[in-house]
N, C-alpha and C positions, 0 to 999 in steps of 0.2 A: 259731552256738555250739550244740553238742549238748546237749540236756537229757534225753534218754531214758535208760533203764537199760541198761547194758551191763556185760559182764565186766570186772572190774578186773585187767586183764593189766599186766605190767611194761612200762614204757616204755624205749625204747633209750637207753643212756648216750651214744650217739654222735648223738643226734637234733639236726639242724642248727637254728639260730636259736630255741633253746629260751629262753624268756624267763618271767618272773613273770606270772601271770595276774591279772585284776582281783579274783578272789576272794582270792588270796594277798595283794594289796595292801590289801584291806579287813581281812583277818585281822591284818596288821601295824599298821594304823591303830588298830584297836580295842584291840589289846594294848598299845600305847603309853599307853592310859589307865590300865592297871594299872602300868605302868612310871612314869608320872608320879606316880601315888599313892604308889608305893614311895620315889621320890626326895623327894617332899614330906614324907613321914614321916621320912626320914633327916635332912633339912633341919631340921626343927622339934625333932628329938631332940638333934641335935648343937648347935643354937643354945641349947638349955635345959640344956646340960652333961651330957645323959644319952647320952654317946658310946658306952659299951659296949652298953647296951640297944639304942640305936639302930642300931648296926652289926650286932649279932645279928639284929634284927628285919629289917633291910634284906637281909641275906645270905640268910635263910630265904625271905621272900617273893619276892625276885628269882630264887632258884632255881626256885620254882614257875613263875613266869612264863616264865623262859628255858627250863626244861626241856620244858614244854608246847609252847613255840614251836618249839624245836629238833626235837622229835619229829615235829610236824606237817611241818615243812620238809622233813626227809629222807624221810619217807613220801610226801609230795606229789611230790617229785622222782622217785621210783620208781614211783609208782602213780596219779597224778592222771588220772582219766579223765573228770572234770567232768560226771557224770551227776547225776541228781536225788538219789539217796541220798548220794552223795559231798558234794554241796552241803549238804544238810540236816545231815550229820554235822558238817561244818565250822561251820555256824551254831550248832550245839550247843557246840562248842569255843569259839567267840566269846562265847557266852552265859556260859559257865563263867568266862571271863576277866573279864567285867564283874562276875560274882559275887564273884570274888576281889578285884577292885578295890574293891568296896563294903565289904569286910571289912578292908581294910588299916589305915585309920586307928584302928579299935578295936584291932587287933593291936599297933600301936605303943604304944597306951595301956597295954594289959594285958601286953605283953611275950611273949605266947604266942599261937599260931594260934587262931582261933575258928571257929565252925561255917561262917561265910561263905568264909573262905579255904580251909579243908579241903574244904568241900562243893564250891566252885567248881572246886577243883583236881581232884577226883575227877570232876566232870562233864566237864572237858576230857579226862582221861585215859581215861575209860570210852568215850567217843566214838572214841578211837583203837583201843580193843579191837574196836569193830564194824568199823572200817576194816580192821584186820588180819585179822579173821575173813573178810571179803569177799575180801581178797587171797589168803588161804589157799585158797579155793575155786576161784580163777580162775588161779593160777599154780602149777601142779603142781611146777615145778622148785624153787620156793622156798616150798613149802607148810609145810614143817617150821619153817622160819625165821618165817613169818608166825604160826603156831601158838604158837611159843615167845614171840614178842612179846605176842601177845593174853594168854597165861597169865601171863607175868611182870608185865605192867602190872596185870592183875586182882589178882593177889596183893598187889602193892604197894599198891593202892588199899584193899584190906581192911586192910592194916597202918596206913595213914594214918588211916582211919576210926576204928580202935582207939585211936589217940592221944587222941581226944576223951574217952575213959573213964579215961585215966590220971590218977592224982592229981597227977602232975608231968610237965611237958614242958619239956626243956631242950636245949641245943646237943648234948648226947651222943646223945639220942634222934633229934634231927633228922639228926645226922651219919650214924647207922646207916641210917636209912631213905633218906636221899639217896644213899648209897653203894649201897643195893640197887637204887634207880632207875638209877644209872649202869652197874650191871653187867648190867641186863637186855639192852640192845643188844649188849654184848660176848658174853653167852651165846647170844643168838638168832642172831647173824651167824655163829656157828661152824657151824651146819647148812649154811648156804649164803649167799652174799653177795647183798644187795639191789643193784639196778641204778640207784643215784642218778647224776645228771648233773652233772659237775664245774662246768661253766659256770653252770648253773642254781643250784646250791648257793652258789657264790661271789657271784652276783648277789643271792640272797635274804639272805645275810649283809650284804652292801653295803647293801641297802635298809633293813634294820633299824639298821645303824650310822648311816645318814642321819637316820633318824626319831628316834633316840635323841640324837643331836647337836642336832637341831632342838628336841627337848623340853628340853634343857640350856638353850638360848638362851631358850625360853619361860619356863622357871623363873626364870632370872636377870632377865628383863624384868619379870616380875610382881613380883619382890622390889624392883626399882628403882622401879617405879611406886608400890609401897606405901610405900616410903621417902620419895618425893617428896610423896605425899599426906599423909604425916605431917610435912611441913615440913622435910625434909632438903635442904640446898642441893646443887644439881646439881654444883657444882665439887668437892665431897667425894667424889661417886660416879663421877666422870669416869675416875680411874685403873682403878677396878674394871670399868667398862664398856669401856674400851679393852682392858684386859688380858683380859677375858673373851671379847671378840670374837677377839683374837688366839689364844687358847687353842683356841677351837672351830674357827676357820679352820685353824689349823696341824694340829689333830687330824684334820681331814677330809683334809688334803693328805698327811699321813703315812700315814693308813690306805689311801688309793687310790693310793699312790706307784707301785704296780705291780700288774698283774693277778695274781691268785692261783690261778687254776684249774689252773696247771701244777704247783702244790704238792700237789694231791690225787691223787698218782700211785699210792698204796699204801692198803691198808685201815688200816694203823697210823697213817700220816701224817694221813689224813682224820679219824681218831678224835681224835688229838691236836688238830688244828687246829679241829674242831668243838666239842670240850669246852672247849678253851682259850679260846674266845670268851665264856664265861660271865664271865670276869675283864675282857676288853675291853668287853663291853656294860655290866656293872656299873660299871666305872670310869667309862665315859662318861656314864652317867646320873648317878653320884654328883658328877661335876663341876658339873652344874647345881645340885645341892644345896649343894655347897661354895660356889658363887658367892653363892647366897642367904644363907648364913651370913655371908660376907664383907660382904654389904650390911647384914644385920642389925647386925653389929659396928659399922659406921660409924654407924649410927642409934642405937647404945646399947640395941638391942633384943635383944642376945645375951648370955647369962650366961657364956659362956666368955671365956678371956683371948685376946689377940691371937695368940700362938703357935699355940693350938688352932684359931683360926679360920683361920690361914694353912694349917695341916695339912689342914683340911677341903677345900682346893683342891689343894695340892701332892702329897698322898699319891695320890688317884685319878689325877692326871695322870701322876705317876711310874710307877704301876702300869700305865696304859695303854701308856706307852712301853716298859716292860720286856716286857709281854706281846706286843706287836707285834714286838719284837725277837726274841723266841722263836719266835713262830708264822710270821713272815715272812722270817726270815733265809734268804738264799740265796747261791750263790756269787758272783754279780756284785756283791754288796754288800761285797766284801772290802775295798775302800778306805774305805768309810763304816761297817763293821760295828761299830765301837766307839762310834759317835756316839750310839746310842740309850741304852745304860747310862750314859754320861758326862752326857748331857742330863737323864737321870732324877735322877742325883746332884745336878746344879746346881739342878734344880727343887726338890728337897727343901731345898737350902741357902737358897733364897729365902724359906723359911718365916720365917727370922729377919730379914728386911728389912722396913722400914716399909711396903712396898707389895708384898706376895708375889704378888697376882694379876697386877698389872702386870708384874713381873719374870719371872714364869712364863710369861705370854704372850709377852714379848720372848725368852726362852730358847727357846721352840718356834719362834717366827718365825726365830730365828737358826739353829735346826737345820734347818729347811727350806732356808734360803738356802745354808747350807754344803753340804748334800747336792747341791743344784742345781749349785753351782759345782764341786765335786769330780767330780760326774758329767760335766759338760761338759769338764773338763780330762782 
């Protein structure tokens, strides 16, 4: 594996056998630490009936994590040359993610981003400025695009740092700055298109989905262990354990039901697919938080009522289903096209049953079974 310094030229979008690199895998594994902290903060906020503040904090911190991950992923698909400066820049981004993770618990307590969260985010993003500047010097065809990316990202980081000096920070300020971040690629790509690799992008998104689903299982397992250590009977937890496993297994099956690289055929479709995964990833991680709330409710360690505890699971599951229905819908799904929204409605209805986790898992398992039967027929 080359480690010398070389020009950061664009890689071919038709390169055969393009797969994730060990550095990209390390990047994902470290980022899931921040995702785990975000899900844990949501879990405890909802369990203590601080739903609105918990959801707002979760949405903000998850955006920071997801946006930094997404920008790195698409850049690496186009320009990964795996030399020393590239690796060092990625290490800086990873360090920024760890700084963000360290500030997440305090952010959920204060309900506003702190120096660690903002600082860690800026560290991650400024490393990307360096990467884009390198690309601008080595890729004349897309030099204007790379410079636009570098300038747009740098300006947005100045704005984020400025929020530390505001007397008030709320959803409105966050929404404006988040919109600014989202518009940077739209503006930059108008100069000329970067050469990302469809198969590589789909694999990278799939790998993060796997890691997030694994984190959900880990979060639920930790909650079950804590409940049993506190003296809770296993029999009372069995419906949540069985339902939780069915939910995660089915979510995996539904996400990987079909290869998705052939969906990224146009710039517009790729943007919608890539941006839409914010809700897919956030919902998948929130499922683990919801399962933790359900366990807390069984052990009487949650301050919310049973319906709210059920919603903590059913809402992210329904959101996951609807998002995938929007992002992955395609002509050959004609016979099963309505199943996603219908299943999401049924999942929300299970909120009002005595065992919402179990019945949500059963609903998803039935969705998978029906799809398989209808496809075979």
